[in-house]
Each structure stands twice: as structure tokens, then as C-alpha cells.
DSSP file (Angstrom, degrees, kcal/mol; ACC not computed):
  #  RESIDUE AA STRUCTURE BP1 BP2  ACC     N-H-->O    O-->H-N    N-H-->O    O-->H-N    TCO  KAPPA ALPHA  PHI   PSI    X-CA   Y-CA   Z-CA
    1    1 A M     >        0   0    0      0, 0.0     4,-2.2     0, 0.0     5,-0.2   0.000 360.0 360.0 360.0 -46.1  -72.6  -21.3   56.5
    2    2 A V  H  >  +     0   0    0      1,-0.2     4,-2.4     2,-0.2     5,-0.2   0.926 360.0  51.6 -55.2 -46.7  -75.5  -23.7   57.0
    3    3 A S  H  > S+     0   0    0      1,-0.2     4,-2.2     2,-0.2    -1,-0.2   0.900 109.6  49.4 -61.7 -40.7  -74.6  -25.5   53.8
    4    4 A K  H  > S+     0   0    0      2,-0.2     4,-2.3     1,-0.2    -1,-0.2   0.925 110.8  50.1 -60.6 -46.7  -71.0  -25.9   54.9
    5    5 A D  H  X S+     0   0    0     -4,-2.2     4,-2.2     1,-0.2    -2,-0.2   0.896 111.4  49.4 -57.1 -44.4  -72.1  -27.2   58.4
    6    6 A L  H  X S+     0   0    0     -4,-2.4     4,-2.9     1,-0.2    -1,-0.2   0.895 109.6  51.1 -65.4 -43.1  -74.4  -29.8   56.7
    7    7 A K  H  X S+     0   0    0     -4,-2.2     4,-2.3     2,-0.2    -1,-0.2   0.885 109.7  49.3 -63.4 -41.2  -71.6  -30.9   54.4
    8    8 A E  H  X S+     0   0    0     -4,-2.3     4,-1.5     2,-0.2    -2,-0.2   0.916 112.5  48.3 -66.7 -42.0  -69.2  -31.4   57.3
    9    9 A I  H  X S+     0   0    0     -4,-2.2     4,-1.7     1,-0.2     3,-0.2   0.926 110.8  51.0 -60.9 -43.9  -71.9  -33.4   59.1
   10   10 A A  H  X S+     0   0    0     -4,-2.9     4,-2.2     1,-0.2    -2,-0.2   0.891 106.7  54.5 -60.1 -39.2  -72.5  -35.5   56.0
   11   11 A M  H  < S+     0   0    0     -4,-2.3    -1,-0.2     1,-0.2    -2,-0.2   0.820 108.3  50.0 -63.6 -32.3  -68.8  -36.2   55.6
   12   12 A Q  H  < S+     0   0    0     -4,-1.5    -1,-0.2    -3,-0.2    -2,-0.2   0.835 119.2  35.0 -74.9 -33.3  -68.7  -37.5   59.2
   13   13 A V  H  < S+     0   0    0     -4,-1.7    -2,-0.2    -5,-0.1    -1,-0.2   0.682  92.4  97.8-101.1 -16.4  -71.7  -39.8   58.7
   14   14 A T     <  -     0   0    0     -4,-2.2    -4,-0.0    -5,-0.2     0, 0.0  -0.464  44.6-171.8 -72.8 142.6  -71.4  -41.1   55.1
   15   15 A S        +     0   0    0     -2,-0.1    -1,-0.1     5,-0.0     3,-0.1   0.398  58.0 102.7-108.7  -3.0  -69.8  -44.4   54.5
   16   16 A D     >  -     0   0    0      1,-0.2     4,-2.9     2,-0.0     5,-0.2  -0.714  60.9-155.1 -85.1 116.1  -69.8  -44.1   50.7
   17   17 A P  H  > S+     0   0    0      0, 0.0     4,-2.3     0, 0.0    -1,-0.2   0.844  92.6  53.8 -63.6 -31.4  -66.2  -43.2   49.7
   18   18 A D  H  > S+     0   0    0      2,-0.2     4,-2.1     1,-0.2     5,-0.1   0.921 112.8  42.9 -65.5 -43.9  -67.3  -41.5   46.4
   19   19 A H  H  > S+     0   0    0      2,-0.2     4,-2.6     1,-0.2     5,-0.2   0.925 114.5  51.2 -65.3 -45.3  -69.7  -39.2   48.3
   20   20 A N  H  X S+     0   0    0     -4,-2.9     4,-2.4     1,-0.2    -2,-0.2   0.866 109.2  50.6 -60.8 -37.8  -67.1  -38.6   51.0
   21   21 A F  H  X S+     0   0    0     -4,-2.3     4,-2.1    -5,-0.2    -1,-0.2   0.938 110.8  48.1 -70.5 -45.1  -64.5  -37.7   48.3
   22   22 A E  H  X S+     0   0    0     -4,-2.1     4,-2.3     1,-0.2    -2,-0.2   0.913 112.1  49.6 -58.5 -42.0  -66.9  -35.2   46.6
   23   23 A L  H  X S+     0   0    0     -4,-2.6     4,-2.1     1,-0.2     6,-0.2   0.926 108.9  53.1 -63.4 -44.6  -67.7  -33.6   50.0
   24   24 A S  H  <>S+     0   0    0     -4,-2.4     5,-2.8     1,-0.2     4,-0.2   0.864 109.8  47.6 -61.4 -35.8  -64.1  -33.3   50.9
   25   25 A L  H ><5S+     0   0    0     -4,-2.1     3,-1.5     3,-0.2    -1,-0.2   0.939 110.4  51.2 -65.5 -45.8  -63.3  -31.5   47.6
   26   26 A Q  H 3<5S+     0   0    0     -4,-2.3    -2,-0.2     1,-0.3    -1,-0.2   0.825 114.9  43.7 -63.3 -30.1  -66.2  -29.1   48.1
   27   27 A L  T 3<5S-     0   0    0     -4,-2.1    -1,-0.3    -5,-0.2    -2,-0.2   0.420 111.1-120.9 -90.5   2.1  -65.0  -28.4   51.6
   28   28 A D  T < 5 +     0   0    0     -3,-1.5     2,-1.4    -4,-0.2    -3,-0.2   0.799  64.1 145.1  56.0  32.4  -61.4  -28.1   50.5
   29   29 A D     >< +     0   0    0     -5,-2.8     4,-1.9    -6,-0.2     3,-0.3  -0.640  14.8 163.4 -94.3  75.1  -60.4  -30.8   52.9
   30   30 A L  H  >  +     0   0    0     -2,-1.4     4,-2.4     1,-0.2     5,-0.2   0.743  65.3  63.3 -72.0 -23.9  -57.8  -32.1   50.5
   31   31 A D  H  > S+     0   0    0      2,-0.2     4,-1.9    -3,-0.2    -1,-0.2   0.924 107.3  43.9 -64.6 -43.2  -56.0  -34.1   53.1
   32   32 A A  H  > S+     0   0    0     -3,-0.3     4,-1.9     2,-0.2    -2,-0.2   0.898 113.0  53.8 -68.9 -38.0  -59.2  -36.3   53.5
   33   33 A A  H  X S+     0   0    0     -4,-1.9     4,-2.3     1,-0.2    -2,-0.2   0.911 109.2  46.6 -62.5 -41.6  -59.6  -36.4   49.7
   34   34 A V  H  X S+     0   0    0     -4,-2.4     4,-2.7     1,-0.2    -1,-0.2   0.869 108.4  56.2 -71.1 -36.3  -56.0  -37.6   49.2
   35   35 A D  H  X S+     0   0    0     -4,-1.9     4,-0.9     2,-0.2    -1,-0.2   0.887 107.9  48.3 -59.3 -39.8  -56.5  -40.2   51.9
   36   36 A I  H >X S+     0   0    0     -4,-1.9     3,-0.8     2,-0.2     4,-0.8   0.950 111.5  49.9 -65.8 -48.7  -59.5  -41.6   50.0
   37   37 A V  H >< S+     0   0    0     -4,-2.3     3,-0.9     1,-0.3    -2,-0.2   0.907 108.6  52.7 -57.0 -43.2  -57.6  -41.6   46.7
   38   38 A R  H 3< S+     0   0    0     -4,-2.7    -1,-0.3     1,-0.2    -2,-0.2   0.756 107.5  53.9 -64.4 -24.4  -54.7  -43.5   48.4
   39   39 A S  H << S+     0   0    0     -4,-0.9    -1,-0.2    -3,-0.8    -2,-0.2   0.583  95.7  76.7 -90.4 -10.6  -57.2  -46.2   49.7
   40   40 A I  S << S-     0   0    0     -3,-0.9     5,-0.1    -4,-0.8     0, 0.0  -0.709  91.6 -90.2-105.3 156.6  -58.8  -47.1   46.4
   41   41 A P    >>  -     0   0    0      0, 0.0     3,-1.2     0, 0.0     4,-0.9  -0.211  37.2-114.6 -60.8 151.0  -57.4  -49.3   43.6
   42   42 A E  G >4 S+     0   0    0      1,-0.3     3,-0.9     2,-0.2     4,-0.5   0.866 113.5  56.0 -53.1 -44.7  -55.4  -47.6   40.9
   43   43 A H  G 34 S+     0   0    0      1,-0.3    -1,-0.3     2,-0.2     3,-0.1   0.703 110.8  44.8 -64.9 -22.4  -58.0  -48.4   38.1
   44   44 A E  G <4 S+     0   0    0     -3,-1.2     4,-0.4     1,-0.1    -1,-0.3   0.593 104.0  66.1 -92.3 -15.0  -60.8  -46.7   40.1
   45   45 A A    <X  +     0   0    0     -3,-0.9     4,-2.9    -4,-0.9     5,-0.2   0.516  68.6  95.5 -89.5 -11.0  -58.8  -43.7   41.0
   46   46 A E  H  > S+     0   0    0     -4,-0.5     4,-2.0     1,-0.2    -1,-0.2   0.905  89.6  39.6 -56.6 -54.7  -58.2  -42.0   37.7
   47   47 A A  H  > S+     0   0    0     -3,-0.2     4,-2.1     1,-0.2    -1,-0.2   0.883 117.2  51.0 -64.8 -39.2  -61.1  -39.5   37.7
   48   48 A K  H  > S+     0   0    0     -4,-0.4     4,-2.8     2,-0.2    -1,-0.2   0.874 107.0  53.5 -65.4 -38.0  -60.6  -38.8   41.4
   49   49 A V  H  X S+     0   0    0     -4,-2.9     4,-2.7     2,-0.2     5,-0.2   0.930 109.8  48.1 -63.5 -45.2  -56.9  -38.1   40.9
   50   50 A K  H  X S+     0   0    0     -4,-2.0     4,-2.0    -5,-0.2    -2,-0.2   0.910 112.6  47.9 -62.6 -43.2  -57.7  -35.5   38.1
   51   51 A A  H  X S+     0   0    0     -4,-2.1     4,-2.6     1,-0.2     5,-0.2   0.945 113.5  49.7 -60.4 -48.4  -60.3  -33.8   40.3
   52   52 A L  H  X S+     0   0    0     -4,-2.8     4,-3.0     1,-0.2    -2,-0.2   0.906 110.2  47.6 -56.4 -48.2  -57.7  -33.8   43.2
   53   53 A D  H  X S+     0   0    0     -4,-2.7     4,-2.0     2,-0.2    -1,-0.2   0.879 112.4  50.6 -69.3 -37.0  -54.9  -32.3   41.1
   54   54 A D  H  X S+     0   0    0     -4,-2.0     4,-1.9    -5,-0.2    -2,-0.2   0.969 115.8  41.5 -60.1 -53.4  -57.2  -29.6   39.7
   55   55 A R  H  X S+     0   0    0     -4,-2.6     4,-1.7     1,-0.2    -2,-0.2   0.895 111.3  55.9 -65.8 -39.0  -58.5  -28.6   43.2
   56   56 A A  H  <>S+     0   0    0     -4,-3.0     5,-3.2    -5,-0.2    -1,-0.2   0.909 109.7  46.5 -60.0 -43.2  -55.0  -28.9   44.7
   57   57 A L  H ><5S+     0   0    0     -4,-2.0     3,-1.1     3,-0.2    -1,-0.2   0.870 107.6  57.2 -64.3 -38.3  -53.6  -26.4   42.2
   58   58 A A  H 3<5S+     0   0    0     -4,-1.9    -1,-0.2     1,-0.3    -2,-0.2   0.831 114.1  38.5 -66.0 -31.5  -56.6  -24.0   42.7
   59   59 A V  T 3<5S-     0   0    0     -4,-1.7    -1,-0.3    -3,-0.1    -2,-0.2   0.192 116.1-110.8-107.5  16.9  -55.8  -23.8   46.5
   60   60 A W  T < 5 +     0   0    0     -3,-1.1     2,-1.0     1,-0.2    -3,-0.2   0.810  67.5 145.5  63.5  35.9  -52.0  -23.8   46.0
   61   61 A R    >>< +     0   0    0     -5,-3.2     4,-2.0     1,-0.2     3,-0.6  -0.670  14.4 166.5 -97.8  73.7  -51.4  -27.2   47.5
   62   62 A F  H 3>  +     0   0    0     -2,-1.0     4,-2.2     1,-0.3    -1,-0.2   0.759  68.0  62.0 -67.0 -25.4  -48.5  -28.0   45.3
   63   63 A D  H 3> S+     0   0    0      2,-0.2     4,-1.5     1,-0.2    -1,-0.3   0.901 109.2  40.7 -67.4 -38.3  -47.5  -31.0   47.3
   64   64 A L  H <> S+     0   0    0     -3,-0.6     4,-2.3     2,-0.2    -2,-0.2   0.840 112.6  55.1 -79.3 -33.6  -50.8  -32.8   46.7
   65   65 A A  H  X S+     0   0    0     -4,-2.0     4,-2.5     2,-0.2    -2,-0.2   0.896 108.1  49.4 -64.6 -36.4  -50.8  -31.7   43.1
   66   66 A R  H  X S+     0   0    0     -4,-2.2     4,-2.3     2,-0.2    -2,-0.2   0.888 110.4  50.1 -67.1 -39.2  -47.4  -33.3   42.6
   67   67 A E  H  X S+     0   0    0     -4,-1.5     4,-2.5     2,-0.2    -2,-0.2   0.904 112.3  48.0 -62.2 -42.3  -48.6  -36.5   44.2
   68   68 A A  H  X S+     0   0    0     -4,-2.3     4,-2.3     2,-0.2    -2,-0.2   0.923 111.7  48.8 -64.5 -46.0  -51.6  -36.5   42.0
   69   69 A F  H  X>S+     0   0    0     -4,-2.5     5,-2.5     1,-0.2     4,-0.7   0.915 113.9  47.8 -61.7 -42.4  -49.6  -35.8   38.8
   70   70 A E  H ><5S+     0   0    0     -4,-2.3     3,-0.7     1,-0.2    -2,-0.2   0.924 112.2  47.8 -65.7 -43.8  -47.1  -38.6   39.8
   71   71 A R  H 3<5S+     0   0    0     -4,-2.5    -1,-0.2     1,-0.3    -2,-0.2   0.851 115.6  44.7 -67.4 -34.4  -49.9  -41.1   40.5
   72   72 A A  H 3<5S-     0   0    0     -4,-2.3    -1,-0.3    -5,-0.2    -2,-0.2   0.503 108.1-127.3 -86.1  -5.1  -51.7  -40.3   37.1
   73   73 A N  T <<5 +     0   0    0     -3,-0.7     2,-1.5    -4,-0.7    -3,-0.2   0.844  52.5 158.2  60.6  35.5  -48.3  -40.4   35.4
   74   74 A D     >< +     0   0    0     -5,-2.5     4,-2.3    -6,-0.2    -1,-0.2  -0.678   9.9 171.8 -92.6  86.9  -48.9  -37.0   33.9
   75   75 A L  H  > S+     0   0    0     -2,-1.5     4,-2.8     1,-0.2    -1,-0.2   0.833  70.8  55.6 -69.6 -32.0  -45.3  -36.1   33.2
   76   76 A S  H  > S+     0   0    0      2,-0.2     4,-2.0    -3,-0.2    -1,-0.2   0.949 111.4  42.5 -65.6 -45.7  -46.0  -33.0   31.3
   77   77 A A  H  > S+     0   0    0      2,-0.2     4,-2.2     1,-0.2    -2,-0.2   0.900 115.4  52.3 -64.3 -40.5  -48.1  -31.4   34.1
   78   78 A L  H  X S+     0   0    0     -4,-2.3     4,-2.6     1,-0.2     5,-0.2   0.909 107.7  50.6 -60.0 -44.3  -45.5  -32.6   36.6
   79   79 A M  H  X S+     0   0    0     -4,-2.8     4,-2.1     1,-0.2    -1,-0.2   0.921 111.5  47.5 -63.5 -42.4  -42.7  -31.1   34.7
   80   80 A L  H  X S+     0   0    0     -4,-2.0     4,-2.0     1,-0.2    -1,-0.2   0.902 112.2  50.5 -64.5 -39.0  -44.5  -27.6   34.5
   81   81 A L  H  X S+     0   0    0     -4,-2.2     4,-2.3     1,-0.2    -2,-0.2   0.902 111.5  47.5 -67.8 -40.7  -45.3  -27.9   38.3
   82   82 A L  H  X>S+     0   0    0     -4,-2.6     5,-1.6     1,-0.2     4,-0.8   0.833 111.0  51.1 -71.9 -30.7  -41.6  -28.6   39.1
   83   83 A L  H  <5S+     0   0    0     -4,-2.1    -2,-0.2    -5,-0.2    -1,-0.2   0.883 112.5  47.3 -69.6 -36.3  -40.4  -25.7   36.8
   84   84 A L  H  <5S+     0   0    0     -4,-2.0    -2,-0.2     1,-0.2    -1,-0.2   0.887 116.8  41.8 -73.2 -36.9  -42.8  -23.3   38.6
   85   85 A T  H  <5S-     0   0    0     -4,-2.3    -1,-0.2    -5,-0.2    -2,-0.2   0.559 106.2-125.7 -91.2  -3.9  -41.8  -24.4   42.1
   86   86 A G  T  <5 +     0   0    0     -4,-0.8     2,-1.6     1,-0.2    -3,-0.2   0.777  48.6 159.9  74.5  27.2  -38.1  -24.6   41.3
   87   87 A D     >< +     0   0    0     -5,-1.6     4,-1.9     1,-0.2    -1,-0.2  -0.636   9.1 172.6 -85.5  85.0  -37.6  -28.2   42.4
   88   88 A R  H  >  +     0   0    0     -2,-1.6     4,-2.5     1,-0.2    -1,-0.2   0.835  69.3  55.8 -64.5 -39.7  -34.3  -28.7   40.4
   89   89 A D  H  > S+     0   0    0      2,-0.2     4,-1.8     1,-0.2    -1,-0.2   0.912 113.6  38.3 -66.2 -44.9  -33.5  -32.1   41.8
   90   90 A V  H  > S+     0   0    0      2,-0.2     4,-2.6     1,-0.2    -1,-0.2   0.850 114.5  54.9 -74.5 -32.3  -36.7  -33.8   40.9
   91   91 A L  H  X S+     0   0    0     -4,-1.9     4,-2.6     2,-0.2    -2,-0.2   0.927 107.6  50.8 -64.5 -42.1  -36.9  -32.0   37.6
   92   92 A H  H  X S+     0   0    0     -4,-2.5     4,-2.5     2,-0.2    -2,-0.2   0.919 110.2  49.6 -56.2 -46.8  -33.5  -33.3   36.8
   93   93 A Q  H  X S+     0   0    0     -4,-1.8     4,-2.3     1,-0.2    -2,-0.2   0.906 111.0  49.3 -60.1 -41.7  -34.7  -36.9   37.7
   94   94 A L  H  X S+     0   0    0     -4,-2.6     4,-1.7     1,-0.2    -1,-0.2   0.905 110.7  50.3 -66.0 -39.0  -37.7  -36.4   35.5
   95   95 A G  H  X S+     0   0    0     -4,-2.6     4,-1.9     2,-0.2    -2,-0.2   0.871 107.2  53.1 -63.1 -38.3  -35.4  -35.2   32.7
   96   96 A V  H  X S+     0   0    0     -4,-2.5     4,-1.3     1,-0.2    -2,-0.2   0.919 109.1  51.0 -65.2 -41.2  -33.1  -38.2   33.1
   97   97 A A  H  <>S+     0   0    0     -4,-2.3     5,-1.1     1,-0.2    -1,-0.2   0.866 107.1  54.6 -60.8 -36.0  -36.3  -40.3   32.7
   98   98 A A  H ><5S+     0   0    0     -4,-1.7     3,-1.5     1,-0.2    11,-0.3   0.866 104.1  53.1 -62.3 -39.3  -37.0  -38.3   29.6
   99   99 A I  H 3<5S+     0   0    0     -4,-1.9    -1,-0.2     1,-0.3    -2,-0.2   0.813 102.2  61.8 -67.0 -29.8  -33.7  -39.2   28.2
  100  100 A G  T 3<5S-     0   0    0     -4,-1.3    -1,-0.3    -5,-0.2    -2,-0.2   0.441 137.8 -59.5 -80.1   1.5  -34.5  -42.8   28.8
  101  101 A G  T < 5S+     0   0    0     -3,-1.5     2,-0.5     1,-0.3    -3,-0.2   0.206  93.6 121.0 150.6 -24.5  -37.5  -42.8   26.5
  102  102 A Y      < +     0   0    0     -5,-1.1    -1,-0.3     1,-0.1     7,-0.2  -0.579  26.6 171.5 -75.8 121.2  -40.2  -40.3   27.4
  103  103 A Q        +     0   0    0     -2,-0.5    -1,-0.1     5,-0.1    -5,-0.0  -0.568  25.4 137.7-126.6  68.1  -40.6  -37.9   24.5
  104  104 A G  S >  S-     0   0    0      3,-0.3     3,-1.2    -2,-0.2    -6,-0.0   0.616  70.3 -20.7 -86.9-123.7  -43.7  -35.9   25.5
  105  105 A M  T 3  S+     0   0    0      1,-0.3    -2,-0.0    21,-0.1    -1,-0.0   0.739 137.7  43.4 -69.1 -22.7  -44.4  -32.2   25.2
  106  106 A C  T 3  S-     0   0    0      1,-0.3    -1,-0.3    20,-0.0    19,-0.2   0.490  98.7-136.8 -98.8  -2.0  -40.7  -31.2   24.9
  107  107 A G    <   -     0   0    0     -3,-1.2    -1,-0.3    17,-0.1    -3,-0.3  -0.339  60.3  -5.0  71.6-163.0  -39.5  -33.8   22.6
  108  108 A P        -     0   0    0      0, 0.0    15,-2.3     0, 0.0     2,-0.3  -0.221  64.8-156.4 -67.0 149.6  -36.2  -35.5   23.2
  109  109 A A  E     -A  122   0A   0    -11,-0.3     2,-0.3    13,-0.2    13,-0.2  -0.884  10.4-176.1-120.6 157.8  -34.0  -34.4   26.1
  110  110 A R  E     -A  121   0A   0     11,-1.8    11,-2.3    -2,-0.3     2,-0.2  -0.979  33.7 -94.7-147.5 158.3  -30.2  -34.8   26.4
  111  111 A E  E     -A  120   0A   0     -2,-0.3     2,-0.9     9,-0.2     9,-0.2  -0.525  34.3-132.8 -70.9 141.1  -27.5  -34.2   29.0
  112  112 A D    >   +     0   0    0      7,-2.4     3,-0.6    -2,-0.2     6,-0.1  -0.821  29.1 173.3-101.8  95.8  -25.8  -30.8   28.6
  113  113 A E  T 3  S+     0   0    0     -2,-0.9    -1,-0.2     1,-0.2     5,-0.1   0.699  72.7  66.2 -75.6 -15.8  -22.1  -31.6   28.9
  114  114 A S  T 3  S+     0   0    0     -3,-0.1     2,-0.2     3,-0.0    -1,-0.2   0.741  82.4  92.2 -74.8 -22.7  -21.1  -28.1   27.9
  115  115 A S    <   -     0   0    0     -3,-0.6     3,-0.4     1,-0.1     4,-0.1  -0.517  69.6-146.2 -77.4 137.6  -22.5  -26.6   31.0
  116  116 A T  S    S+     0   0    0     -2,-0.2    -1,-0.1     1,-0.2     3,-0.1   0.790 103.2  43.3 -70.9 -26.7  -20.3  -26.2   34.0
  117  117 A R  S    S-     0   0    0      1,-0.2    -1,-0.2    -3,-0.0    -4,-0.1   0.485 107.9-133.2 -92.2  -4.4  -23.3  -26.9   36.3
  118  118 A G        +     0   0    0     -3,-0.4     2,-0.3    -6,-0.1    -1,-0.2  -0.133  42.3 142.1  74.9 175.9  -24.6  -29.7   34.3
  119  119 A G        -     0   0    0     -4,-0.1    -7,-2.4    -3,-0.1     2,-0.4  -0.900  45.2 -71.0 144.5-169.7  -28.2  -30.0   33.4
  120  120 A L  E     -A  111   0A   0     -2,-0.3     2,-0.4    -9,-0.2    -9,-0.2  -0.914  25.1-151.5-124.1 148.9  -30.6  -31.0   30.8
  121  121 A V  E     -A  110   0A   0    -11,-2.3   -11,-1.8    -2,-0.4     2,-0.5  -0.986  13.6-157.2-120.8 127.7  -31.5  -29.5   27.4
  122  122 A F  E     -A  109   0A   0     -2,-0.4     2,-0.5   -13,-0.2   -13,-0.2  -0.915  13.6-132.8-110.2 132.7  -35.0  -30.1   26.1
  123  123 A S        -     0   0    0    -15,-2.3    -2,-0.0    -2,-0.5     0, 0.0  -0.711   8.4-161.1 -83.1 127.1  -35.7  -29.7   22.4
  124  124 A L        +     0   0    0     -2,-0.5    -1,-0.1     2,-0.1   -17,-0.1   0.572  67.0  94.9 -80.2 -10.0  -38.8  -27.7   21.6
  125  125 A A  S    S-     0   0    0    -19,-0.2     3,-0.1   -17,-0.1    -2,-0.1  -0.476  89.2-100.9 -78.3 154.9  -38.9  -29.2   18.1
  126  126 A P        -     0   0    0      0, 0.0    -1,-0.1     0, 0.0     3,-0.1  -0.382  50.8 -87.0 -68.9 154.8  -41.1  -32.2   17.6
  127  127 A P        -     0   0    0      0, 0.0   -20,-0.0     0, 0.0     2,-0.0  -0.330  51.3 -97.6 -61.7 145.2  -39.3  -35.6   17.6
  128  128 A A        -     0   0    0     -3,-0.1     2,-0.5     1,-0.1    -3,-0.0  -0.345  35.7-142.8 -65.8 142.7  -38.0  -36.6   14.2
  129  129 A V        -     0   0    0     -3,-0.1     2,-0.4    -2,-0.0    -1,-0.1  -0.945   8.5-134.4-112.9 128.0  -40.2  -39.0   12.3
  130  130 A D              0   0    0     -2,-0.5     0, 0.0     1,-0.1     0, 0.0  -0.627 360.0 360.0 -77.1 132.5  -38.7  -41.8   10.2
  131  131 A V              0   0    0     -2,-0.4    -1,-0.1     0, 0.0    -2,-0.0   0.388 360.0 360.0-104.2 360.0  -40.3  -42.1    6.8
């Protein structure tokens, strides 16, 4: 209890964004952590974004994890999160982007014209390599 109180006080008085970010993660104040990440330049944010998405998943803050995955351009993790949360619309948008050139963990994707509901089909086979 005393340690938590001291961290909260330290978070209020520190002016160092790195220290403030670490304290906010330790206290599970992820809203403060994401505000810090949003305020720093992209090239400085990479490690913080990774720490944020790990912590956000650990405490079931899928909204923040999704934002962190999008900011880090971690499409594989984003796809898994969207599958788990059942966000079909955004998953479809991600699949359409995959058709446009992303061939990550699932390999090529294509539109499924045979389905009455439409959708995407992901190939689990690795992409073909020209020799």
C-alpha cells in the first residue's frame, strides 16, 4: 500500500515523461500511459508502444491494445486481437489491406466470391516463391 501511494505521488510530481510512463504502467493507469505515448514522436515511441500493448492485453484493455498494435503497425497481432474480439468490420478492412499487398502470417488473402455473406479467405500456406 505504501509503495503504491509513493508511486502515485511520484507520478504527480515528476516531469520526466519516461519515468511517468513507467509509473503509469506499474500503477495500471493505462489512460495516462497512452496519453504519454500519443504525445511523443513516432520514432521515440516504439518501445513504449510495445510495453503498452503487453500491459493492455494483461488487464483486458483491448481498446488500448488495438490502438498500440495499429500505431506499431503490428498487423499480425492486430488480426489476432480482432479475431478474438469478433470485430468483423475492422477485420474485413485489414483483410482488404492484406489483398493489397500484406502477406504476413497468413500468406495471401483473397475475396471469397462463393460465399453468400462475402468475406475473406486466408491461405495458411506460405506465399509462393519464384525461383
